[in-house]
C-alpha positions in Angstrom: 87.5 45.2 119.7 83.9 47.3 118.1 80.5 46.3 119.5 78.3 44.9 116.8 76.6 47.6 114.8 78.1 50.6 115.9 78.4 53.7 113.9 81.3 56.1 115.2 80.5 59.8 114.9 84.1 61.6 114.2 84.0 65.2 113.8 86.9 67.0 111.5 88.3 70.3 113.1 88.2 74.2 112.3 90.1 73.8 108.8 91.5 71.9 105.8 93.5 68.9 107.5 92.6 69.4 110.9 91.5 65.9 112.1 92.0 64.5 115.7 94.2 61.3 116.5 91.5 59.9 118.1 89.2 60.4 114.8 92.1 59.1 112.6 92.6 55.8 114.6 88.4 55.6 114.3 88.6 56.1 110.6 91.4 53.8 109.9 89.4 51.3 111.9 85.6 51.1 110.7 84.7 49.3 107.5 83.3 52.0 105.7 83.4 55.8 106.0 80.8 58.2 104.9 81.5 61.9 105.4 79.4 64.8 104.5 80.6 68.6 104.2 84.5 67.8 104.6 86.9 70.2 102.4 88.9 68.6 99.7 92.0 68.6 101.2 90.6 66.4 105.1 88.7 64.1 102.5 91.9 63.1 100.9 93.2 62.2 104.4 90.2 60.5 105.2 89.8 58.2 102.1 93.8 57.6 102.7 93.3 56.1 105.9 90.2 54.5 104.6 90.3 52.9 101.2 86.6 52.2 101.6 85.4 56.3 102.3 82.1 57.4 100.3 82.4 61.2 100.5 78.8 63.1 100.1 79.1 67.2 98.7 81.6 69.6 100.0 80.9 72.4 102.5 79.2 74.8 100.1 77.5 72.8 97.5 74.7 70.4 99.8 71.2 70.3 100.3 68.8 68.4 102.8 68.6 65.6 100.8 71.9 64.9 100.6 72.6 64.9 104.0 69.7 62.6 105.0 71.0 60.5 101.9 75.1 60.4 103.7 73.7 59.9 107.1 71.1 56.9 105.9 74.0 54.9 104.0 76.0 54.9 107.3 73.7 53.7 109.4 72.9 51.6 107.3 76.1 50.4 106.6 76.6 50.1 110.7 73.8 47.6 110.5 75.3 45.4 107.6 78.5 45.8 108.2 79.0 46.1 111.7 81.4 49.1 112.2 80.9 52.8 109.8 81.9 55.8 110.3 80.6 59.5 110.0 82.5 62.2 109.5 81.5 65.9 109.2 83.3 69.3 110.2 83.6 70.9 113.6 80.5 73.5 114.3 77.0 73.8 113.4 76.5 70.7 110.8 78.3 68.5 113.7 75.8 70.2 116.5 72.8 70.1 114.7 73.8 66.8 112.8 74.7 64.1 115.7 72.1 64.5 118.1 69.6 63.2 115.5 72.2 60.0 114.3 72.4 59.3 118.0 68.7 59.0 118.3 68.1 57.4 115.2 70.8 54.5 115.8 69.2 54.4 119.5 65.7 53.3 117.6 68.1 51.0 114.9 69.9 49.3 118.0 73.8 50.6 116.8 76.0 51.7 119.4 77.6 54.9 118.8 81.1 55.7 119.9 82.3 59.6 119.0 85.8 60.8 118.2 86.2 65.2 118.7 88.2 67.0 115.9 90.5 69.2 116.9 89.6 72.7 118.8 89.6 75.8 116.8 93.0 76.8 119.0 94.8 73.5 117.4 93.0 73.8 114.4 94.8 77.0 114.0 98.3 75.5 115.0 97.6 73.3 112.4 97.0 75.1 109.1 99.4 77.9 110.3 101.7 75.1 110.8 102.9 75.8 114.2 105.5 74.0 116.5 102.8 74.2 119.6 99.7 73.5 119.9 97.6 76.3 121.5 94.5 77.3 122.9 92.5 80.2 122.7 89.5 82.1 124.4 86.1 82.3 121.3 82.9 84.8 121.9 80.5 84.7 118.6 80.9 88.4 118.3 84.1 90.7 119.1 82.1 94.1 120.0 81.1 91.2 123.1 84.4 91.4 124.3 83.6 95.1 124.1 83.3 97.1 127.9 85.5 93.6 129.4 87.9 94.7 131.7 89.9 91.7 131.7 90.3 90.8 128.1 92.3 87.6 126.5 96.1 88.9 125.8 94.1 87.9 121.9 90.3 88.7 121.4 89.0 85.8 118.9 85.6 86.2 117.7 83.9 84.3 114.7 82.1 88.1 113.9 82.5 90.8 114.2 79.3 92.2 115.3 78.7 96.0 115.9 81.9 97.6 115.3 80.9 100.9 117.2 82.7 100.4 119.9 85.4 98.2 118.8 88.0 101.0 118.8 88.0 100.7 122.3 89.7 97.6 122.9 92.9 97.1 124.9 91.9 100.6 126.0 92.4 101.9 122.3 95.7 100.0 121.1 94.1 97.7 119.3 94.7 96.0 116.2 92.3 93.8 113.9 93.2 91.0 111.7 90.9 88.3 109.7 92.1 84.6 109.6 90.8 82.4 107.1 92.0 78.9 107.7 90.7 78.0 104.1 92.3 80.3 101.8 95.2 79.1 99.4 96.9 82.5 100.3 96.8 85.4 102.1 95.4 83.5 105.6 95.9 86.4 107.5 94.4 89.8 106.2 94.9 93.4 108.6 91.5 94.9 108.9 90.9 98.8 109.1 87.0 99.4 110.3 87.8 103.4 109.5 88.0 102.1 105.9 85.1 99.1 105.8 83.6 96.9 107.7 84.2 93.6 106.3 81.8 90.0 106.0 84.0 87.3 107.8 83.2 83.8 106.0 81.7 81.2 107.6 85.2 79.4 107.6 87.1 82.7 109.0 87.7 84.6 112.3 88.4 87.9 113.4 91.2 88.6 115.8 91.9 91.9 117.9 95.6 92.2 119.5 97.0 95.4 121.7 98.5 97.3 119.1 102.5 97.5 121.1 102.2 93.7 121.4 102.2 93.5 117.6 104.9 96.5 117.1 107.6 94.8 119.9 106.8 91.5 117.8 107.9 93.4 114.5 110.7 95.3 115.7 112.4 91.9 117.0 111.8 90.0 114.4 112.7 92.7 112.0 109.4 92.2 109.8 107.6 94.8 108.1 104.1 94.8 110.3 102.1 93.6 107.4 104.3 90.2 107.5 104.6 89.6 111.0 101.3 88.0 111.6 102.6 85.6 108.9 104.9 84.3 110.9 105.0 81.2 113.1 106.8 82.6 115.9 104.2 85.5 116.2 101.1 83.2 116.3 102.5 80.8 118.8 102.4 84.0 120.9 98.9 84.5 120.0 97.4 81.6 120.9 99.5 80.0 123.6 98.1 80.2 127.1 94.8 80.4 126.8 91.9 78.7 127.1 89.4 77.1 124.5 86.0 78.3 125.8 83.2 79.4 123.9 80.5 82.2 125.8 77.1 82.2 124.6 
């Protein structure tokens, strides 16, 4: 049973359709739902879970006024309807917005409940339809791994950073890929820093993999190298057994 005048802050995962079971349960049980910054697929899931859902602008088309209006509606619903939810994407938006909403809720006498979204590894598994929920090590920039003696089996970062010494990762036997969970096609794209240094989109990641690991999987599966990272089997190996940790 929820407290009277309670708001549930629910974050999604790092890709379309990545909503934890705890988040889905809260969205299903509250009276009204406000969302902000969600992609179309996750908005559709939220609407299916709760018919009393109102969605603010999506991730690429919003203003501060839009955000404030959504937060105000969610808090007002929590006051008048007894139990409401505010659903936002995991990452900077949630990290920035939640403390402000929490403070406002305390001033209004509204209880706060939280449901965190899927982590990066679980989101990757969900978007790529992998059979197991893996974990991963993440750093802000791939260059942060340079000089590390105990590299993880697979290095995942949100940006490339300074590309000067990235070729030295894994003793120089390294392959790089960009992973864009929101892409409709070609979620995984090879990167060749000798040709160009691509810009990694906000919702994408760059992955460094030891060259011999990719070759071994390609030979064993009978796939061409360009196709090997599209297989669920390799992505289980890419993400399985690592720890979800943010550095910096």
